[in-house]
N, C-alpha and C positions, 0 to 999 in steps of 0.2 A: 504494500500500500504506500503510495507516494505522500510526501509531506509538501504542502503548499504554503506560500506566504507572499508578503509584499509590503510595500510602503503605505503610508497614510493616504496619499492622493490616488493610489491604485495605478500609478504610472509604471511602477516596477512590479513584476510578478516573478517568482522563482518556483522551482520544483526540485525536490530531492527524491530520487528513485529508491534510495536505501534508507538507512537509519542514522540517527544521531547518537552520540555518546558523550560522556563526561560533561554534564551540565554543571556550571559553577557560577556563583555570585561573585562579581568582582567589585571591590570597594576602593580601587585606586582613584586618585584624584582626576586622572584623565577620563575615566568612565563617568565619574560624577559630573564633570563639566560637559562631556559630550552628550550625556543623557538627561542632564538637568535633574538628577535624582540622587539618592544616597548610594545606589549601586546599579550595576547592569548584570543581566543574566545571559550567559552565552552557552551554546552547546557546540561540540565539535562535529563537523560533517565527517562521518567515518571514512567514506571513500570519496575523494574530491571528484572523481569521474561520475558520481551519482548526481552531482549538482548541475542545474542548468537554469539560465535566465529564460523565462517564457515570454516576457514582455519588458521593454524598457531598459535593456542593458545600456543603451546610450545615455540614460538618465543617471547612471551610477557615477558619482564622483568619488575620488579616493583622496583622503587626507593622510599624509605620512606623519603620524603623531609621535613616532619614535624611530630609532634605527630599524627595528623589526616591524613596527606597527603600521599597518595600512588599513585605515578605517573607511569602510564604504558607506555612503549615504546617498539619499535621493536629492538631486540638485533642485528639485521643485519644492518638495514639502519638508526636506531636512531629516526624514526618518533615518535613524541609525540602523544599518543592516548587519554590520559585523565586520570581521577581519577578512580582507580580500587578499588572496594569494597573487603572486606575480602573473599567473595565468588569467586573472580577472574573475576567478570563482571564489565564492565565499568559503572560508575554512571554519571560522568560529562565527556562528550565526546568532543574532540576538533573538532570544525566544519570544519576545514581545511582537515580532513580525510574523510569527507563524499563525496561520488560520487553523484553529482547532487544537487538539491535544498533540504535543510533540512526541509523546510516548516515553518520556523520561522526566525526572525531577532533579533539581540541583542537589548535589551531594556534599558541597562544601562552600565556605566563604573564603576568598583569597584577598590578599592585600588589606587585611583588616588593620594593619599598622597605620593605614592612611584613611580609615573610615571617617565618614562625616561625624563630627562631635555631637550633633543633634539627633543621631540615629542610634538606637540600641538594637543590636543583633539578638533576636530572641527566637530564632527558628530551630535551635537545637542541633544544627549541623556543625561539623568540625570547622574550626577557624584557624587560618594560617596567616602569619604576619605578612608573608609575600606569596610566592607560588607554592602550591602543594607539592610535596616531594613524592 
């Protein structure tokens, strides 16, 4: 069963033919600023070959937020889509852009050393100061 999603204005649509894995809540300051919230939730696209843009690939802009970071977003509505690989496909996808149930739940909180001071993490998931080992 395929996973579908897209941006707020519906100009971008994507499909994942396979499954997702390793969903994490990221509390780094870059995610806070990019999403305008306390954290962002991402899941890894298990097989990059399973990902495809169905509509609006030309609307995807990429911001190089760090040496390794390539954040994809819709240039029309600003929806944060996730981490884009050099091949233009999403690798880490923001779960909020998925239509329906993604089939997995976050398993940990990472970069909690940088969490928003006004937010208390109370989900009971493991917490890592930076990246989970």
